[in-house]
N, C-alpha and C positions, 0 to 999 in steps of 0.2 A: 504494500500500500504506500501511497505517497507520504512524505514527511508532513506533519501538521504541527507547526510551531506555535499555534495559538490555542488549540483545543486539547484539553486533557482527555485521553481515550481510556475507556474502561473495557477490560477483557471480560467476556461473558462465556459461559459454557454454551456450546451449540445446542439450541432447543431441539427436542424430539420432533417438534412440529415444523422443522425446517422445510424449505421449499421442496415440493415433489414435482418432478418434471412432467409427469403425466397429468397433473392437474392444470388444465389449459388456462383457467381463469387466474389462478395464482401465478402461473408461469408468465402470462402476459402482463400481469400487474408488476411483477418483479422486473421484467424487461423494460417496462415503461419507466419505472423508478430509476433504473440504471441509466437508461437513455437520457432522461431529462436531467439527471444529476451531472452526467458528463458533458451534456450540452452547456449547462450552467458553468462548469469548471473549465471548459475547453481552452479559453484564452490564457487563463492563469496556469493551467496544467502545462500547456505548451511552453510557456516562459520558464517554468521550473524543471520540466522533465525532458524536453526535446534534446538537450545536450548531456544527459546524465551518463551516457556510455563513456564519455571522456574520462570520467572518474571511476570507472568500474572495469579494471583490466581483466578480471576473471570472466565477467560476462562477455567482454569482447573476444576473449580467447575461445570460449565455447561457441560463440556465433561464427567465428572465423573457421574453426574446425568443421562445423556443420556445413558452412558454405563451400569449403574445399572438397568435402566428401560428396556433396550433392552437385557440384559444378558439372554442367553439361547433361544432367539427368532429366531436367524438365523444370516445371514451374513450381515456385515456392510461395506459400501463403504465410504472411505475418498476421496471425489470428489475434484479434483484439489489439490492433496496431496503434491506437491512440494517435499522437501527432506524427507517427511514421518514422521514428528514429531508428528502430530496429530494422525496418524495411530498408531504410537508407544505408545502414551499415552493411546489410547483406548485398544490396545493389552495388555498393562501392567495392565489395569483395568479389564481385563477379557473378552473383546469383541473378537469375531471372525471377523477379519477385513482385508480388502485389500485396496490398494490405486490405484487411476487412475489419470494420468496427461497427458497433451498434449505434454509436452517436453520430448523427449528421454533422454536428459542429466539429467534432474531432476529425472527421473526414475532410471537412473544409480546411482545417489547419494543416493536415497532412498533405493535401494537394498544394496548398500555398507554399509550404516549405520544400516540397519535393515534386515539382511539376513534371519531372521525367519518370515518375513511378505511378502506376495506376492504383487507385484506392476506390473501394466501394463499400456501401452500407451493407451490413449483414449480421445475422444472429448465429453465433457459434453452435447453438442448439439445433438450428435448422439451416445449414449452409446451402446457399443457392448455387451449388456446384454439382457437376455430374460425378458419377461413381468413377473411382480410379483415375482421377485427372491430375493429381498433384504428385510431384517428386518429393515434396517435403512440407512440413508444417512447423512453424515456430510459434509457440504460445508462451510468451514471456509475461508472466504475472497476469495472464488473461483469465484465469479461473478464480481470481481473488474475490470477486463479487458473487460467486456461486456457491451454494451449499454443497455438502458432501453428496446429497441425493442427486445432484445434477451431474456429478463427475462422469458416471457411466455413460450418460447420454452424450456429453461433450466428446468423450474419447471414441464412442461408437461412430459419431459423425466424422471425426478425424480419420478413423480407420476406413470409413466408407469412401472418402474422397482421395485417400492415398493410393497411388499405384502399388502393385507388388514391388517390394524392395523400397517403398517409400519410407521416409524417416520422420519421426516426431521428436522435436526438442522442446521440452516444457520446463519452465522455471516458476517457482512459487515460494511463498513464505512458509516456513516450518513453524508449527505451533499447534495449539488446541483452542477451540472456541472461535469467537468472532469479536470484531470491534464494530460498533454502530456509531455512525456520525450523522449529525443533522446540520453540521457546519464545517467547512474546510476552507482555509485561506480567506475567510470573510464572506464566503458564498453559502447560501442555504442549499442543502442537499439532503437526500435520504438514501444512504448507502450502507450496506453491510460488507465488511471485509473479513473473509474467512481464512483461517489458518489450518493447515493440514499436516499430519505426520507423513513423512515420505512413504511409509509403508501403505498408507491409505491410497495415495495417488498411484503408486505402483500397481496396487491391486486393481484399481479401476482401469488402468491402461491395459493390464493383462486381460481383464474381463472383456475388453473390446477386441481381443484377438491379436494384439500387438506383442512383440517379443522384446523384453527389456534387454538393452545392450550396455547400459551404464547408468549409474546413479551417484552423483557427487553432491557434496554439501560445502558450504563456506559460512564463516561468521560475517556479520554485518560490517560494512564499511563505516566510516565515521558518521556521527549523528547528522552533521551538516550535509552529508551525501544522500543518506537513505534512512528509512525506518529501521529501528534496531531489532531486527529479527534475523534468525538464521535463514539461509536460502538453500533450496534444493534444485538440482538440475537433472532431469531424467531424459535419457535417449532411448527411443524404442523404434523398432522396425516392423514393417508389415511383411509377411511372407511373400515371395518364396525364399529370398536370400537368407532370411533369419532361420527358416527351417533347414536350409542347407547347412548352416553353421551348427545347428543342433545335430543333424545327421552325421556331421563330421566327427563329433565326439563319440559316436556309437558305432562308427564304421569299423571294418576289420582291416583297413588299409589307409594309408595317408592319402587324402584327397588334395592333390596339389593345386587344383583350380580354386578350391575354397581357401586354402592356406594362402595362395598368392593374392586372392581378393582381400583377405583380411590384412595381409602385409601392406597392400597398397593403401588401404584406409589408415592403418597405423602409421605408416611412414609420412602421411600427409598431416598428421595431427599430434598425437601423443609423443611420438618419437622426437619431434622438434623441441617440445617442451622439456623432455628429459635431457637432451643434449645441452640445451641452453642452461638448465639448472646446474648440471654437473660441470660444465665449462666455467660457470661463474663461481662455484664454491670450491673447485679442486684445490687451489693453493691453501685455503684455510683448512680444508678437510685433511690434507696431507700433514699440516702442522699439528692438528689436533689428534690424529689417529695413527700416526706413523708407527708408534710403539705400543698400540693398544693391546696386542696379544700378550705382551709381557705381564699384564695385570689380569689375565683371564685364564686361569689354570684349567677350568672345565673345557673351554674352547680348545686349548692346546691339546688336552687329552683326546678329545673327539677327533681332531685333525690328525694326530699321531696314529690313532687307531685306524682311521680311514686310509692313511698311507700304508700302514702295515698290512691291511687286508688286500690292498692292490699289489703290493710287492715292488721291488726295485725296477726302475726303468718303465713302469707303466705309463702309458700316454694319457695325460690328464689335462683338462681345461678348467681354469678358474674363470667362471663367467661373471663379469662385473667386477674386475679386479681393483678398480678405482685407482687413484693417484698413488696410493701407498704400495700396492701389489704385495702386501705383507703376507697374505695367505698364499699367493703364488710362490713367494720366496721361501716360506716355511716348508711347503710341500716339496719344492725343489731340493731343499736341504735334506729332506728325508729320503732323497734318492729317486724321486719320480721325474719323468720327462714332462715338464710343464709348459703350457702356453697360457698366458693371461690375456683376456680380452675385455674391452670396455667400449661402450658406444661413444664416449666423450674423447675427442682428439686431445683436449687439454690434459685430461687424466692420463692418457697413455704417454704424452710427452713428459709429464712430470715423473711418471713411474719409470720410464726409461732412464731418466737422469738419476733417479733414486736407486734403481737396480739395473745397471747397464748390462749385466750378464744374462738377464732373463729374456725369454721370447715373448714379446708383448705386441698385440695387434689391436687396431681399431676394428671393432666388429659389433654387430647388434645381436643381443641375446635372442631376439625374436626371429633372426634370420642367420643361423649359424652356417658359416662357410667352410664346413668340413664334409668329407665324403661320408656315406652311410657306414656305420660300424667302425669308424676311424678311431674312436677313443675307448680307453679302458675305464676311465673315470671322469666324472664331471662334478664340480662343486659350485653351488650358487649361495654365496655367503652374503646374506642380507640383500639379495637382488630383487626378489619378487615384489617387494613393497613399492617399487618405483614403476611397476607395470600395471595397467588396468586389469582388474580381475577377469574381465571377459576374455583377456588374452592368455591367461595362465594355461588353459588346456592346450592351446596351440604351441605355446612356448615349451611346455613339458613334453609334448609330442615331438617337438624338435630335438629336445634332449635325447629322447628314446631313439630317434633316427640316427644320431651320430654315435651313440654308444653301441658297442658290440654286445651280443647276447651274453648275459652275465655281468655286463659292465655296471659299475657302481655309481650311484648318485647320492650326494649329500646336500641337503637344503637346510639352511639356517635362516630363521626369520623371527620376528617378534609376533607374539600371539595377540590377536585382536579381532575386530570385525569391521566390515564396511570399507569404504574408500572415500577420500576427500582431498581437497587442496588445503594445505596448511602453510602458515608462515615458515620460512626457512629456520629450522632448529639452530642453525649456526649464525643466525642474524643477518643473512644476506638479503638483497633486494628482490630476489625472485622466489615466488611461492613454489612449493614442491608438492608433487602428487604423492599420496600415501594410501596404500591398500594393505589389508591384513586379513587373517582368517584364523579359525581354530585348526588344530592339527587334524581333526577328523575330516574336514573339507579337503585339506591337502592330500590326505591319504586316498580319498575317493578319486581325486584328479589323477593321482599317480597310477592307481589301479586301472583307470579308464585308458591310460596311455600305454598299458602293458608292463608296468613295473610291479614287482613284488616288494611290499614294504617289509624291511628287515627289522628296523628298530625305530622307536620314537622316544626321544628324551626331552626333558625340559628343565629349566632352572629359573630361579628368581633373579631379578636384576641386581647387579652389583651397585654399590653406593654411587659410583661415578656414571652410571648408565641411566637412560630413560626408564622410568619405573613401569616396565612392561615385561612379563615373562618371555623367555626365549624358547624356541622350538628347534630341535635338532632331529631331522628325519633322514634316515638312510634307506635306500631302496636299490634293488637290482633290476636290470632290464630283463624281461622274459626272453624266451628263445625266439618268439615272433613279435613283431610290432603289434601293439594293441592286443596282446595275449592276455585274456582274462582268466588266468589260471586260478583254480579253486584253492590252491595252496597259499595264495596271497592273503 
């Protein structure tokens, strides 16, 4: 909801008698109230909101990724477009976009500010669009004035107008209940602003037949920029491409077409963010963590055991070696034939200066440039956190591809749940992506990729560490890729 610096807002529990979409009289009354309120606010709203994306780098990054992934696929709808600032951003990023809004006055403002972009009046509960006509829909805070009972209807409409493989990007306020306003910025209005838990919106999106591909959250920017609520961003796709991705996880062989398609999307979005982050923090990370293993006896013991199980001269890859390459160096000292890889060129440059005798390469964990069955072992030491959870199955399947039958995998990560963008823990200027899971989820992914889980260990954080438990999971590749052996 927009910032209101004059009116004290009161949060209320959402009433059980909230709007029911199938009640036509109530539905029309609510639509009339929303339309008239935004008509009243249109000029002031435009002055305050039309340039808000300048101050919201996270929102811009999500819209840019969406635009890049949808480019050349067809028409994009900015649903609930207001003064058209989201449509303008997408247009400038190369999207073929138009805007829809319930308020005629908002449409006038959008057309005035963006004469080269088409805008039209429309109701998101009953879109005047043909079936399967859109390549994408962006709904940035468009559901804020609709009750939970309306969500299924909205997302069913979105699903109806999306082409197969069409994508929805929705953003909304996280919370419970609602805020009722009769005045905003000195204008009389009658609006309800609804807050939802991310799980509620995800469920409605899935009820509409769309497949979830990502769910991120962030904290609010400064009070002068926006209302102080957490924000959620959900990406969902209409089959058939989403179904192909599901089938990939359950197939008995690697589907190279699906993997290549996913890599294309990944390389245009998340990958660039990861590289930018690690390039920016690499020198500080090296200074902070160069000698971290010296104070971690449990980790040293696990790594030594991993090396002993593999035996001398085993060919091993340290995936995500970072600027320290300390795990790479340690395993090499144990007599293994090591190659360390990292997606960040700056990390590899620093690591080569730090450890000039090591074999270090710039390489993406999601696109390993090794032949099939080329490695005896592979270690991912705090790697998966920096990859979107939807990618983990493909990444782990890539691990299986390059490991020989019986090859060993060690994954070390922090226990947790969900994924989000967080401020850089090292105080840098670039936010970092963070994902986590429970060990049970990771075990399931490994078994789906044909691994036999050998052991799962955990420990509590040390005094100098982030206060989250650590997971140490060891697995062996089966005799066949994606071999679901009962012995696992």
